[in-house]
All heavy atoms as atom14 arrays in JSON, in Angstrom:
{
  "sequence": "MAAMKPRTGDGPLEVTKEGRGIVLRMPIEGGGRLVVEMTPDEAAALGKAIQGCPGVS",
  "atom14_mask": [
    [1, 1, 1, 1, 1, 1, 1, 1, 0, 0, 0, 0, 0, 0],
    [1, 1, 1, 1, 1, 0, 0, 0, 0, 0, 0, 0, 0, 0],
    [1, 1, 1, 1, 1, 0, 0, 0, 0, 0, 0, 0, 0, 0],
    [1, 1, 1, 1, 1, 1, 1, 1, 0, 0, 0, 0, 0, 0],
    [1, 1, 1, 1, 1, 1, 1, 1, 1, 0, 0, 0, 0, 0],
    [1, 1, 1, 1, 1, 1, 1, 0, 0, 0, 0, 0, 0, 0],
    [1, 1, 1, 1, 1, 1, 1, 1, 1, 1, 1, 0, 0, 0],
    [1, 1, 1, 1, 1, 1, 1, 0, 0, 0, 0, 0, 0, 0],
    [1, 1, 1, 1, 0, 0, 0, 0, 0, 0, 0, 0, 0, 0],
    [1, 1, 1, 1, 1, 1, 1, 1, 0, 0, 0, 0, 0, 0],
    [1, 1, 1, 1, 0, 0, 0, 0, 0, 0, 0, 0, 0, 0],
    [1, 1, 1, 1, 1, 1, 1, 0, 0, 0, 0, 0, 0, 0],
    [1, 1, 1, 1, 1, 1, 1, 1, 0, 0, 0, 0, 0, 0],
    [1, 1, 1, 1, 1, 1, 1, 1, 1, 0, 0, 0, 0, 0],
    [1, 1, 1, 1, 1, 1, 1, 0, 0, 0, 0, 0, 0, 0],
    [1, 1, 1, 1, 1, 1, 1, 0, 0, 0, 0, 0, 0, 0],
    [1, 1, 1, 1, 1, 1, 1, 1, 1, 0, 0, 0, 0, 0],
    [1, 1, 1, 1, 1, 1, 1, 1, 1, 0, 0, 0, 0, 0],
    [1, 1, 1, 1, 0, 0, 0, 0, 0, 0, 0, 0, 0, 0],
    [1, 1, 1, 1, 1, 1, 1, 1, 1, 1, 1, 0, 0, 0],
    [1, 1, 1, 1, 0, 0, 0, 0, 0, 0, 0, 0, 0, 0],
    [1, 1, 1, 1, 1, 1, 1, 1, 0, 0, 0, 0, 0, 0],
    [1, 1, 1, 1, 1, 1, 1, 0, 0, 0, 0, 0, 0, 0],
    [1, 1, 1, 1, 1, 1, 1, 1, 0, 0, 0, 0, 0, 0],
    [1, 1, 1, 1, 1, 1, 1, 1, 1, 1, 1, 0, 0, 0],
    [1, 1, 1, 1, 1, 1, 1, 1, 0, 0, 0, 0, 0, 0],
    [1, 1, 1, 1, 1, 1, 1, 0, 0, 0, 0, 0, 0, 0],
    [1, 1, 1, 1, 1, 1, 1, 1, 0, 0, 0, 0, 0, 0],
    [1, 1, 1, 1, 1, 1, 1, 1, 1, 0, 0, 0, 0, 0],
    [1, 1, 1, 1, 0, 0, 0, 0, 0, 0, 0, 0, 0, 0],
    [1, 1, 1, 1, 0, 0, 0, 0, 0, 0, 0, 0, 0, 0],
    [1, 1, 1, 1, 0, 0, 0, 0, 0, 0, 0, 0, 0, 0],
    [1, 1, 1, 1, 1, 1, 1, 1, 1, 1, 1, 0, 0, 0],
    [1, 1, 1, 1, 1, 1, 1, 1, 0, 0, 0, 0, 0, 0],
    [1, 1, 1, 1, 1, 1, 1, 0, 0, 0, 0, 0, 0, 0],
    [1, 1, 1, 1, 1, 1, 1, 0, 0, 0, 0, 0, 0, 0],
    [1, 1, 1, 1, 1, 1, 1, 1, 1, 0, 0, 0, 0, 0],
    [1, 1, 1, 1, 1, 1, 1, 1, 0, 0, 0, 0, 0, 0],
    [1, 1, 1, 1, 1, 1, 1, 0, 0, 0, 0, 0, 0, 0],
    [1, 1, 1, 1, 1, 1, 1, 0, 0, 0, 0, 0, 0, 0],
    [1, 1, 1, 1, 1, 1, 1, 1, 0, 0, 0, 0, 0, 0],
    [1, 1, 1, 1, 1, 1, 1, 1, 1, 0, 0, 0, 0, 0],
    [1, 1, 1, 1, 1, 0, 0, 0, 0, 0, 0, 0, 0, 0],
    [1, 1, 1, 1, 1, 0, 0, 0, 0, 0, 0, 0, 0, 0],
    [1, 1, 1, 1, 1, 0, 0, 0, 0, 0, 0, 0, 0, 0],
    [1, 1, 1, 1, 1, 1, 1, 1, 0, 0, 0, 0, 0, 0],
    [1, 1, 1, 1, 0, 0, 0, 0, 0, 0, 0, 0, 0, 0],
    [1, 1, 1, 1, 1, 1, 1, 1, 1, 0, 0, 0, 0, 0],
    [1, 1, 1, 1, 1, 0, 0, 0, 0, 0, 0, 0, 0, 0],
    [1, 1, 1, 1, 1, 1, 1, 1, 0, 0, 0, 0, 0, 0],
    [1, 1, 1, 1, 1, 1, 1, 1, 1, 0, 0, 0, 0, 0],
    [1, 1, 1, 1, 0, 0, 0, 0, 0, 0, 0, 0, 0, 0],
    [1, 1, 1, 1, 1, 1, 0, 0, 0, 0, 0, 0, 0, 0],
    [1, 1, 1, 1, 1, 1, 1, 0, 0, 0, 0, 0, 0, 0],
    [1, 1, 1, 1, 0, 0, 0, 0, 0, 0, 0, 0, 0, 0],
    [1, 1, 1, 1, 1, 1, 1, 0, 0, 0, 0, 0, 0, 0],
    [1, 1, 1, 1, 1, 1, 0, 0, 0, 0, 0, 0, 0, 0]
  ],
  "atom14_positions": [
    [[0.85, -1.18, 0.0], [0.0, 0.0, 0.0], [0.89, 1.23, 0.0], [1.89, 1.29, 0.71], [-0.9, -0.01, 1.24], [-1.9, 1.1, 1.25], [-3.19, 0.71, 2.44], [-3.17, 2.18, 3.39], [0.0, 0.0, 0.0], [0.0, 0.0, 0.0], [0.0, 0.0, 0.0], [0.0, 0.0, 0.0], [0.0, 0.0, 0.0], [0.0, 0.0, 0.0]],
    [[0.53, 2.22, -0.78], [1.32, 3.46, -0.88], [1.22, 4.26, 0.41], [0.19, 4.24, 1.09], [0.81, 4.29, -2.05], [0.0, 0.0, 0.0], [0.0, 0.0, 0.0], [0.0, 0.0, 0.0], [0.0, 0.0, 0.0], [0.0, 0.0, 0.0], [0.0, 0.0, 0.0], [0.0, 0.0, 0.0], [0.0, 0.0, 0.0], [0.0, 0.0, 0.0]],
    [[2.29, 4.94, 0.74], [2.3, 5.79, 1.93], [1.44, 7.01, 1.69], [1.46, 7.6, 0.61], [3.72, 6.2, 2.27], [0.0, 0.0, 0.0], [0.0, 0.0, 0.0], [0.0, 0.0, 0.0], [0.0, 0.0, 0.0], [0.0, 0.0, 0.0], [0.0, 0.0, 0.0], [0.0, 0.0, 0.0], [0.0, 0.0, 0.0], [0.0, 0.0, 0.0]],
    [[0.67, 7.38, 2.67], [-0.18, 8.57, 2.57], [0.55, 9.73, 3.23], [0.95, 9.62, 4.39], [-1.52, 8.34, 3.27], [-2.35, 7.24, 2.65], [-2.94, 7.68, 1.01], [-4.14, 8.92, 1.43], [0.0, 0.0, 0.0], [0.0, 0.0, 0.0], [0.0, 0.0, 0.0], [0.0, 0.0, 0.0], [0.0, 0.0, 0.0], [0.0, 0.0, 0.0]],
    [[0.74, 10.79, 2.48], [1.4, 11.97, 3.03], [0.34, 13.0, 3.4], [-0.65, 13.16, 2.67], [2.35, 12.58, 2.0], [3.52, 11.68, 1.67], [4.46, 12.37, 0.71], [5.64, 11.49, 0.4], [6.55, 12.12, -0.54], [0.0, 0.0, 0.0], [0.0, 0.0, 0.0], [0.0, 0.0, 0.0], [0.0, 0.0, 0.0], [0.0, 0.0, 0.0]],
    [[0.53, 13.7, 4.49], [-0.46, 14.72, 4.85], [-0.41, 15.87, 3.85], [0.64, 16.15, 3.26], [-0.01, 15.18, 6.23], [1.42, 14.82, 6.31], [1.6, 13.61, 5.45], [0.0, 0.0, 0.0], [0.0, 0.0, 0.0], [0.0, 0.0, 0.0], [0.0, 0.0, 0.0], [0.0, 0.0, 0.0], [0.0, 0.0, 0.0], [0.0, 0.0, 0.0]],
    [[-1.54, 16.51, 3.65], [-1.59, 17.67, 2.76], [-0.84, 18.81, 3.42], [-0.9, 18.99, 4.62], [-3.03, 18.08, 2.51], [-3.82, 16.97, 1.83], [-5.16, 17.44, 1.43], [-5.0, 17.97, 0.09], [-5.96, 18.58, -0.58], [-7.13, 18.74, -0.03], [-5.75, 19.03, -1.79], [0.0, 0.0, 0.0], [0.0, 0.0, 0.0], [0.0, 0.0, 0.0]],
    [[-0.12, 19.56, 2.6], [0.68, 20.66, 3.16], [-0.18, 21.87, 3.44], [0.24, 22.77, 4.14], [1.81, 21.05, 2.2], [1.24, 21.42, 0.95], [2.77, 19.89, 2.0], [0.0, 0.0, 0.0], [0.0, 0.0, 0.0], [0.0, 0.0, 0.0], [0.0, 0.0, 0.0], [0.0, 0.0, 0.0], [0.0, 0.0, 0.0], [0.0, 0.0, 0.0]],
    [[-1.38, 21.92, 2.9], [-2.25, 23.07, 3.13], [-1.75, 24.32, 2.44], [-0.94, 24.26, 1.53], [0.0, 0.0, 0.0], [0.0, 0.0, 0.0], [0.0, 0.0, 0.0], [0.0, 0.0, 0.0], [0.0, 0.0, 0.0], [0.0, 0.0, 0.0], [0.0, 0.0, 0.0], [0.0, 0.0, 0.0], [0.0, 0.0, 0.0], [0.0, 0.0, 0.0]],
    [[-2.25, 25.44, 2.9], [-1.83, 26.71, 2.32], [-0.4, 27.0, 2.76], [0.06, 26.56, 3.8], [-2.74, 27.83, 2.79], [-4.16, 27.66, 2.28], [-4.34, 26.93, 1.3], [-5.07, 28.26, 2.86], [0.0, 0.0, 0.0], [0.0, 0.0, 0.0], [0.0, 0.0, 0.0], [0.0, 0.0, 0.0], [0.0, 0.0, 0.0], [0.0, 0.0, 0.0]],
    [[0.26, 27.79, 2.0], [1.61, 28.19, 2.35], [2.07, 29.26, 1.39], [1.37, 29.61, 0.44], [0.0, 0.0, 0.0], [0.0, 0.0, 0.0], [0.0, 0.0, 0.0], [0.0, 0.0, 0.0], [0.0, 0.0, 0.0], [0.0, 0.0, 0.0], [0.0, 0.0, 0.0], [0.0, 0.0, 0.0], [0.0, 0.0, 0.0], [0.0, 0.0, 0.0]],
    [[3.26, 29.75, 1.6], [3.78, 30.79, 0.72], [4.18, 30.24, -0.65], [4.31, 29.02, -0.82], [5.01, 31.29, 1.48], [5.48, 30.08, 2.22], [4.22, 29.36, 2.63], [0.0, 0.0, 0.0], [0.0, 0.0, 0.0], [0.0, 0.0, 0.0], [0.0, 0.0, 0.0], [0.0, 0.0, 0.0], [0.0, 0.0, 0.0], [0.0, 0.0, 0.0]],
    [[4.4, 31.13, -1.59], [4.93, 30.74, -2.89], [6.34, 30.23, -2.65], [7.15, 30.9, -1.99], [4.95, 31.95, -3.83], [5.59, 31.72, -5.2], [4.75, 30.75, -6.01], [5.71, 33.03, -5.93], [0.0, 0.0, 0.0], [0.0, 0.0, 0.0], [0.0, 0.0, 0.0], [0.0, 0.0, 0.0], [0.0, 0.0, 0.0], [0.0, 0.0, 0.0]],
    [[6.63, 29.04, -3.13], [7.96, 28.45, -2.95], [8.47, 27.91, -4.28], [7.7, 27.34, -5.06], [7.9, 27.25, -2.0], [7.61, 27.54, -0.57], [7.6, 26.26, 0.23], [6.65, 25.46, 0.06], [8.55, 26.06, 1.0], [0.0, 0.0, 0.0], [0.0, 0.0, 0.0], [0.0, 0.0, 0.0], [0.0, 0.0, 0.0], [0.0, 0.0, 0.0]],
    [[9.75, 28.07, -4.51], [10.4, 27.45, -5.65], [11.67, 26.8, -5.1], [12.5, 27.48, -4.51], [10.76, 28.46, -6.75], [11.45, 27.78, -7.91], [9.51, 29.19, -7.24], [0.0, 0.0, 0.0], [0.0, 0.0, 0.0], [0.0, 0.0, 0.0], [0.0, 0.0, 0.0], [0.0, 0.0, 0.0], [0.0, 0.0, 0.0], [0.0, 0.0, 0.0]],
    [[11.79, 25.48, -5.27], [12.95, 24.77, -4.75], [13.53, 23.85, -5.81], [12.82, 23.41, -6.72], [12.58, 23.92, -3.51], [11.54, 23.0, -3.88], [12.09, 24.77, -2.37], [0.0, 0.0, 0.0], [0.0, 0.0, 0.0], [0.0, 0.0, 0.0], [0.0, 0.0, 0.0], [0.0, 0.0, 0.0], [0.0, 0.0, 0.0], [0.0, 0.0, 0.0]],
    [[14.82, 23.58, -5.69], [15.47, 22.61, -6.56], [15.45, 21.27, -5.84], [15.9, 21.17, -4.7], [16.91, 23.03, -6.83], [17.64, 22.1, -7.78], [18.85, 22.76, -8.36], [19.66, 21.88, -9.27], [19.01, 20.91, -10.06], [0.0, 0.0, 0.0], [0.0, 0.0, 0.0], [0.0, 0.0, 0.0], [0.0, 0.0, 0.0], [0.0, 0.0, 0.0]],
    [[14.86, 20.28, -6.47], [14.78, 18.94, -5.89], [15.3, 17.96, -6.92], [14.68, 17.74, -7.95], [13.34, 18.62, -5.49], [12.83, 19.52, -4.38], [11.43, 19.16, -3.92], [10.93, 18.08, -4.3], [10.84, 19.96, -3.18], [0.0, 0.0, 0.0], [0.0, 0.0, 0.0], [0.0, 0.0, 0.0], [0.0, 0.0, 0.0], [0.0, 0.0, 0.0]],
    [[16.47, 17.4, -6.63], [17.1, 16.5, -7.59], [17.49, 17.29, -8.83], [18.13, 18.33, -8.74], [0.0, 0.0, 0.0], [0.0, 0.0, 0.0], [0.0, 0.0, 0.0], [0.0, 0.0, 0.0], [0.0, 0.0, 0.0], [0.0, 0.0, 0.0], [0.0, 0.0, 0.0], [0.0, 0.0, 0.0], [0.0, 0.0, 0.0], [0.0, 0.0, 0.0]],
    [[17.07, 16.8, -9.99], [17.38, 17.5, -11.24], [16.31, 18.49, -11.64], [16.48, 19.25, -12.59], [17.53, 16.48, -12.37], [18.7, 15.58, -12.19], [18.84, 14.66, -13.37], [19.91, 13.69, -13.15], [20.24, 12.79, -14.02], [19.61, 12.69, -15.16], [21.21, 11.94, -13.75], [0.0, 0.0, 0.0], [0.0, 0.0, 0.0], [0.0, 0.0, 0.0]],
    [[15.19, 18.49, -10.94], [14.06, 19.34, -11.31], [13.89, 20.53, -10.4], [14.55, 20.67, -9.37], [0.0, 0.0, 0.0], [0.0, 0.0, 0.0], [0.0, 0.0, 0.0], [0.0, 0.0, 0.0], [0.0, 0.0, 0.0], [0.0, 0.0, 0.0], [0.0, 0.0, 0.0], [0.0, 0.0, 0.0], [0.0, 0.0, 0.0], [0.0, 0.0, 0.0]],
    [[12.99, 21.4, -10.78], [12.61, 22.58, -10.01], [11.13, 22.42, -9.67], [10.32, 22.1, -10.55], [12.86, 23.86, -10.81], [14.36, 24.02, -11.04], [12.28, 25.07, -10.11], [14.75, 25.14, -11.95], [0.0, 0.0, 0.0], [0.0, 0.0, 0.0], [0.0, 0.0, 0.0], [0.0, 0.0, 0.0], [0.0, 0.0, 0.0], [0.0, 0.0, 0.0]],
    [[10.79, 22.61, -8.4], [9.41, 22.43, -7.95], [8.85, 23.77, -7.52], [9.44, 24.48, -6.7], [9.33, 21.42, -6.78], [7.91, 21.29, -6.28], [9.86, 20.06, -7.23], [0.0, 0.0, 0.0], [0.0, 0.0, 0.0], [0.0, 0.0, 0.0], [0.0, 0.0, 0.0], [0.0, 0.0, 0.0], [0.0, 0.0, 0.0], [0.0, 0.0, 0.0]],
    [[7.72, 24.14, -8.12], [7.0, 25.37, -7.8], [5.77, 25.0, -6.98], [5.0, 24.12, -7.39], [6.57, 26.07, -9.1], [5.52, 27.16, -8.99], [6.11, 28.4, -8.31], [4.97, 27.52, -10.35], [0.0, 0.0, 0.0], [0.0, 0.0, 0.0], [0.0, 0.0, 0.0], [0.0, 0.0, 0.0], [0.0, 0.0, 0.0], [0.0, 0.0, 0.0]],
    [[5.61, 25.63, -5.83], [4.42, 25.45, -5.0], [3.76, 26.81, -4.86], [4.33, 27.71, -4.25], [4.81, 24.88, -3.62], [5.33, 23.48, -3.68], [5.76, 22.98, -2.3], [6.25, 21.62, -2.37], [7.52, 21.29, -2.63], [8.42, 22.24, -2.81], [7.89, 20.03, -2.67], [0.0, 0.0, 0.0], [0.0, 0.0, 0.0], [0.0, 0.0, 0.0]],
    [[2.58, 26.96, -5.45], [1.91, 28.25, -5.51], [0.55, 28.16, -4.84], [-0.26, 27.29, -5.18], [1.74, 28.66, -6.98], [1.1, 29.99, -7.16], [1.1, 30.57, -8.88], [0.61, 29.16, -9.8], [0.0, 0.0, 0.0], [0.0, 0.0, 0.0], [0.0, 0.0, 0.0], [0.0, 0.0, 0.0], [0.0, 0.0, 0.0], [0.0, 0.0, 0.0]],
    [[0.28, 29.08, -3.88], [-1.05, 29.08, -3.25], [-2.12, 29.4, -4.31], [-1.88, 30.18, -5.22], [-0.97, 30.21, -2.23], [0.44, 30.65, -2.19], [1.14, 30.12, -3.38], [0.0, 0.0, 0.0], [0.0, 0.0, 0.0], [0.0, 0.0, 0.0], [0.0, 0.0, 0.0], [0.0, 0.0, 0.0], [0.0, 0.0, 0.0], [0.0, 0.0, 0.0]],
    [[-3.27, 28.75, -4.18], [-4.35, 29.0, -5.12], [-5.59, 29.49, -4.38], [-5.77, 29.22, -3.19], [-4.68, 27.76, -5.97], [-5.02, 26.56, -5.09], [-3.53, 27.42, -6.89], [-5.49, 25.35, -5.87], [0.0, 0.0, 0.0], [0.0, 0.0, 0.0], [0.0, 0.0, 0.0], [0.0, 0.0, 0.0], [0.0, 0.0, 0.0], [0.0, 0.0, 0.0]],
    [[-6.4, 30.22, -5.09], [-7.64, 30.74, -4.52], [-8.53, 29.57, -4.11], [-8.67, 28.59, -4.83], [-8.36, 31.59, -5.57], [-9.51, 32.36, -5.01], [-10.09, 33.32, -6.05], [-9.32, 33.89, -6.83], [-11.32, 33.47, -6.05], [0.0, 0.0, 0.0], [0.0, 0.0, 0.0], [0.0, 0.0, 0.0], [0.0, 0.0, 0.0], [0.0, 0.0, 0.0]],
    [[-9.09, 29.65, -2.94], [-9.95, 28.59, -2.44], [-9.23, 27.62, -1.52], [-9.82, 26.71, -0.99], [0.0, 0.0, 0.0], [0.0, 0.0, 0.0], [0.0, 0.0, 0.0], [0.0, 0.0, 0.0], [0.0, 0.0, 0.0], [0.0, 0.0, 0.0], [0.0, 0.0, 0.0], [0.0, 0.0, 0.0], [0.0, 0.0, 0.0], [0.0, 0.0, 0.0]],
    [[-7.92, 27.82, -1.36], [-7.15, 26.97, -0.46], [-6.29, 25.97, -1.19], [-6.54, 25.63, -2.35], [0.0, 0.0, 0.0], [0.0, 0.0, 0.0], [0.0, 0.0, 0.0], [0.0, 0.0, 0.0], [0.0, 0.0, 0.0], [0.0, 0.0, 0.0], [0.0, 0.0, 0.0], [0.0, 0.0, 0.0], [0.0, 0.0, 0.0], [0.0, 0.0, 0.0]],
    [[-5.26, 25.52, -0.53], [-4.34, 24.56, -1.11], [-3.28, 25.23, -1.95], [-3.2, 26.45, -2.04], [0.0, 0.0, 0.0], [0.0, 0.0, 0.0], [0.0, 0.0, 0.0], [0.0, 0.0, 0.0], [0.0, 0.0, 0.0], [0.0, 0.0, 0.0], [0.0, 0.0, 0.0], [0.0, 0.0, 0.0], [0.0, 0.0, 0.0], [0.0, 0.0, 0.0]],
    [[-2.44, 24.41, -2.53], [-1.37, 24.92, -3.38], [-1.26, 24.08, -4.64], [-1.47, 22.87, -4.61], [-0.02, 24.88, -2.65], [0.05, 25.82, -1.49], [1.45, 26.06, -1.0], [2.02, 24.89, -0.34], [3.24, 24.86, 0.15], [4.01, 25.92, 0.07], [3.71, 23.78, 0.72], [0.0, 0.0, 0.0], [0.0, 0.0, 0.0], [0.0, 0.0, 0.0]],
    [[-0.93, 24.73, -5.73], [-0.65, 24.07, -6.99], [0.83, 23.69, -6.97], [1.67, 24.54, -6.67], [-0.94, 25.02, -8.16], [-0.54, 24.54, -9.55], [-1.43, 23.37, -9.97], [-0.68, 25.67, -10.54], [0.0, 0.0, 0.0], [0.0, 0.0, 0.0], [0.0, 0.0, 0.0], [0.0, 0.0, 0.0], [0.0, 0.0, 0.0], [0.0, 0.0, 0.0]],
    [[1.14, 22.43, -7.25], [2.53, 21.97, -7.24], [2.88, 21.53, -8.66], [2.21, 20.69, -9.24], [2.73, 20.81, -6.25], [4.18, 20.34, -6.27], [2.31, 21.23, -4.85], [0.0, 0.0, 0.0], [0.0, 0.0, 0.0], [0.0, 0.0, 0.0], [0.0, 0.0, 0.0], [0.0, 0.0, 0.0], [0.0, 0.0, 0.0], [0.0, 0.0, 0.0]],
    [[3.96, 22.13, -9.21], [4.39, 21.83, -10.57], [5.88, 21.53, -10.53], [6.66, 22.31, -9.97], [4.14, 23.03, -11.52], [4.63, 22.72, -12.91], [2.68, 23.42, -11.53], [0.0, 0.0, 0.0], [0.0, 0.0, 0.0], [0.0, 0.0, 0.0], [0.0, 0.0, 0.0], [0.0, 0.0, 0.0], [0.0, 0.0, 0.0], [0.0, 0.0, 0.0]],
    [[6.29, 20.41, -11.13], [7.71, 20.09, -11.26], [8.1, 20.31, -12.71], [7.37, 19.9, -13.62], [7.98, 18.65, -10.84], [9.46, 18.32, -10.89], [9.79, 16.96, -10.32], [8.85, 16.25, -9.91], [10.98, 16.63, -10.28], [0.0, 0.0, 0.0], [0.0, 0.0, 0.0], [0.0, 0.0, 0.0], [0.0, 0.0, 0.0], [0.0, 0.0, 0.0]],
    [[9.25, 20.98, -12.91], [9.7, 21.29, -14.27], [11.21, 21.18, -14.36], [11.89, 21.16, -13.33], [9.22, 22.67, -14.69], [9.74, 23.81, -13.82], [8.88, 25.36, -14.08], [7.68, 25.29, -12.77], [0.0, 0.0, 0.0], [0.0, 0.0, 0.0], [0.0, 0.0, 0.0], [0.0, 0.0, 0.0], [0.0, 0.0, 0.0], [0.0, 0.0, 0.0]],
    [[11.71, 21.14, -15.57], [13.15, 21.12, -15.79], [13.66, 22.56, -15.7], [12.88, 23.51, -15.81], [13.48, 20.56, -17.19], [12.99, 21.47, -18.17], [12.91, 19.17, -17.4], [0.0, 0.0, 0.0], [0.0, 0.0, 0.0], [0.0, 0.0, 0.0], [0.0, 0.0, 0.0], [0.0, 0.0, 0.0], [0.0, 0.0, 0.0], [0.0, 0.0, 0.0]],
    [[14.97, 22.75, -15.53], [15.52, 24.11, -15.53], [15.21, 24.87, -16.82], [14.93, 26.08, -16.78], [17.03, 23.89, -15.36], [17.11, 22.61, -14.57], [15.99, 21.77, -15.13], [0.0, 0.0, 0.0], [0.0, 0.0, 0.0], [0.0, 0.0, 0.0], [0.0, 0.0, 0.0], [0.0, 0.0, 0.0], [0.0, 0.0, 0.0], [0.0, 0.0, 0.0]],
    [[15.22, 24.2, -17.97], [14.88, 24.86, -19.24], [13.42, 25.33, -19.25], [13.11, 26.42, -19.73], [15.13, 23.93, -20.43], [16.61, 23.66, -20.66], [17.45, 24.46, -20.2], [16.92, 22.64, -21.3], [0.0, 0.0, 0.0], [0.0, 0.0, 0.0], [0.0, 0.0, 0.0], [0.0, 0.0, 0.0], [0.0, 0.0, 0.0], [0.0, 0.0, 0.0]],
    [[12.53, 24.5, -18.74], [11.11, 24.87, -18.67], [10.92, 26.05, -17.71], [10.13, 26.95, -17.99], [10.26, 23.69, -18.23], [10.19, 22.58, -19.25], [9.58, 21.3, -18.71], [9.68, 21.03, -17.51], [9.01, 20.56, -19.53], [0.0, 0.0, 0.0], [0.0, 0.0, 0.0], [0.0, 0.0, 0.0], [0.0, 0.0, 0.0], [0.0, 0.0, 0.0]],
    [[11.66, 26.06, -16.6], [11.56, 27.16, -15.64], [12.04, 28.46, -16.28], [11.43, 29.51, -16.08], [12.36, 26.84, -14.39], [0.0, 0.0, 0.0], [0.0, 0.0, 0.0], [0.0, 0.0, 0.0], [0.0, 0.0, 0.0], [0.0, 0.0, 0.0], [0.0, 0.0, 0.0], [0.0, 0.0, 0.0], [0.0, 0.0, 0.0], [0.0, 0.0, 0.0]],
    [[13.13, 28.4, -17.03], [13.64, 29.6, -17.72], [12.63, 30.11, -18.74], [12.39, 31.32, -18.84], [14.97, 29.29, -18.39], [0.0, 0.0, 0.0], [0.0, 0.0, 0.0], [0.0, 0.0, 0.0], [0.0, 0.0, 0.0], [0.0, 0.0, 0.0], [0.0, 0.0, 0.0], [0.0, 0.0, 0.0], [0.0, 0.0, 0.0], [0.0, 0.0, 0.0]],
    [[12.01, 29.2, -19.49], [11.0, 29.59, -20.47], [9.79, 30.21, -19.78], [9.23, 31.2, -20.27], [10.57, 28.39, -21.31], [0.0, 0.0, 0.0], [0.0, 0.0, 0.0], [0.0, 0.0, 0.0], [0.0, 0.0, 0.0], [0.0, 0.0, 0.0], [0.0, 0.0, 0.0], [0.0, 0.0, 0.0], [0.0, 0.0, 0.0], [0.0, 0.0, 0.0]],
    [[9.39, 29.67, -18.63], [8.28, 30.23, -17.87], [8.62, 31.64, -17.4], [7.79, 32.55, -17.5], [7.95, 29.34, -16.68], [6.86, 29.84, -15.73], [5.53, 30.02, -16.46], [6.71, 28.89, -14.55], [0.0, 0.0, 0.0], [0.0, 0.0, 0.0], [0.0, 0.0, 0.0], [0.0, 0.0, 0.0], [0.0, 0.0, 0.0], [0.0, 0.0, 0.0]],
    [[9.84, 31.84, -16.9], [10.27, 33.17, -16.46], [10.23, 34.18, -17.59], [9.75, 35.3, -17.42], [0.0, 0.0, 0.0], [0.0, 0.0, 0.0], [0.0, 0.0, 0.0], [0.0, 0.0, 0.0], [0.0, 0.0, 0.0], [0.0, 0.0, 0.0], [0.0, 0.0, 0.0], [0.0, 0.0, 0.0], [0.0, 0.0, 0.0], [0.0, 0.0, 0.0]],
    [[10.7, 33.79, -18.78], [10.67, 34.69, -19.94], [9.23, 35.01, -20.34], [8.91, 36.14, -20.69], [11.41, 34.07, -21.12], [12.9, 34.08, -20.96], [13.58, 33.45, -22.16], [15.08, 33.35, -21.95], [15.76, 32.72, -23.07], [0.0, 0.0, 0.0], [0.0, 0.0, 0.0], [0.0, 0.0, 0.0], [0.0, 0.0, 0.0], [0.0, 0.0, 0.0]],
    [[8.35, 34.01, -20.3], [6.94, 34.22, -20.66], [6.28, 35.19, -19.68], [5.51, 36.07, -20.09], [6.19, 32.89, -20.69], [0.0, 0.0, 0.0], [0.0, 0.0, 0.0], [0.0, 0.0, 0.0], [0.0, 0.0, 0.0], [0.0, 0.0, 0.0], [0.0, 0.0, 0.0], [0.0, 0.0, 0.0], [0.0, 0.0, 0.0], [0.0, 0.0, 0.0]],
    [[6.58, 35.05, -18.4], [6.01, 35.95, -17.39], [6.53, 37.37, -17.58], [5.76, 38.34, -17.52], [6.3, 35.43, -15.97], [5.5, 34.15, -15.71], [5.96, 36.5, -14.92], [5.86, 33.42, -14.44], [0.0, 0.0, 0.0], [0.0, 0.0, 0.0], [0.0, 0.0, 0.0], [0.0, 0.0, 0.0], [0.0, 0.0, 0.0], [0.0, 0.0, 0.0]],
    [[7.82, 37.5, -17.85], [8.4, 38.84, -18.08], [7.81, 39.5, -19.33], [7.76, 40.71, -19.42], [9.93, 38.75, -18.2], [10.62, 38.47, -16.89], [10.4, 39.56, -15.86], [10.44, 40.74, -16.16], [10.15, 39.14, -14.64], [0.0, 0.0, 0.0], [0.0, 0.0, 0.0], [0.0, 0.0, 0.0], [0.0, 0.0, 0.0], [0.0, 0.0, 0.0]],
    [[7.36, 38.7, -20.28], [6.78, 39.23, -21.51], [5.34, 39.66, -21.38], [4.75, 40.23, -22.31], [0.0, 0.0, 0.0], [0.0, 0.0, 0.0], [0.0, 0.0, 0.0], [0.0, 0.0, 0.0], [0.0, 0.0, 0.0], [0.0, 0.0, 0.0], [0.0, 0.0, 0.0], [0.0, 0.0, 0.0], [0.0, 0.0, 0.0], [0.0, 0.0, 0.0]],
    [[4.71, 39.42, -20.24], [3.31, 39.8, -20.03], [3.19, 41.3, -19.83], [4.02, 41.9, -19.13], [2.73, 39.09, -18.8], [2.5, 37.34, -19.02], [0.0, 0.0, 0.0], [0.0, 0.0, 0.0], [0.0, 0.0, 0.0], [0.0, 0.0, 0.0], [0.0, 0.0, 0.0], [0.0, 0.0, 0.0], [0.0, 0.0, 0.0], [0.0, 0.0, 0.0]],
    [[2.17, 41.93, -20.42], [1.97, 43.36, -20.21], [1.75, 43.66, -18.71], [1.07, 42.89, -18.02], [0.69, 43.67, -21.0], [0.54, 42.54, -21.96], [1.19, 41.35, -21.33], [0.0, 0.0, 0.0], [0.0, 0.0, 0.0], [0.0, 0.0, 0.0], [0.0, 0.0, 0.0], [0.0, 0.0, 0.0], [0.0, 0.0, 0.0], [0.0, 0.0, 0.0]],
    [[2.36, 44.73, -18.23], [2.18, 45.14, -16.85], [3.15, 44.51, -15.88], [3.12, 44.79, -14.7], [0.0, 0.0, 0.0], [0.0, 0.0, 0.0], [0.0, 0.0, 0.0], [0.0, 0.0, 0.0], [0.0, 0.0, 0.0], [0.0, 0.0, 0.0], [0.0, 0.0, 0.0], [0.0, 0.0, 0.0], [0.0, 0.0, 0.0], [0.0, 0.0, 0.0]],
    [[4.03, 43.63, -16.37], [5.03, 43.0, -15.51], [6.36, 43.69, -15.75], [6.81, 43.82, -16.89], [5.17, 41.48, -15.81], [6.28, 40.86, -15.0], [3.86, 40.78, -15.57], [0.0, 0.0, 0.0], [0.0, 0.0, 0.0], [0.0, 0.0, 0.0], [0.0, 0.0, 0.0], [0.0, 0.0, 0.0], [0.0, 0.0, 0.0], [0.0, 0.0, 0.0]],
    [[6.97, 44.14, -14.68], [8.26, 44.83, -14.86], [9.43, 43.92, -14.61], [9.34, 42.88, -14.07], [8.36, 46.0, -13.91], [8.17, 45.61, -12.58], [0.0, 0.0, 0.0], [0.0, 0.0, 0.0], [0.0, 0.0, 0.0], [0.0, 0.0, 0.0], [0.0, 0.0, 0.0], [0.0, 0.0, 0.0], [0.0, 0.0, 0.0], [0.0, 0.0, 0.0]]
  ]
}
């Protein structure tokens, strides 16, 4: 049987390097956090896309 991990609940925006990947934990409206694992290249592309959004400095 798989181990059950407790839910982390709400928390701050976090970005951590875990192994070879980068893990983003972002609070979402309504409670909880969205967790996304990506490669360093994907993280760089995401950063460029965010910087390209109107109104972002």
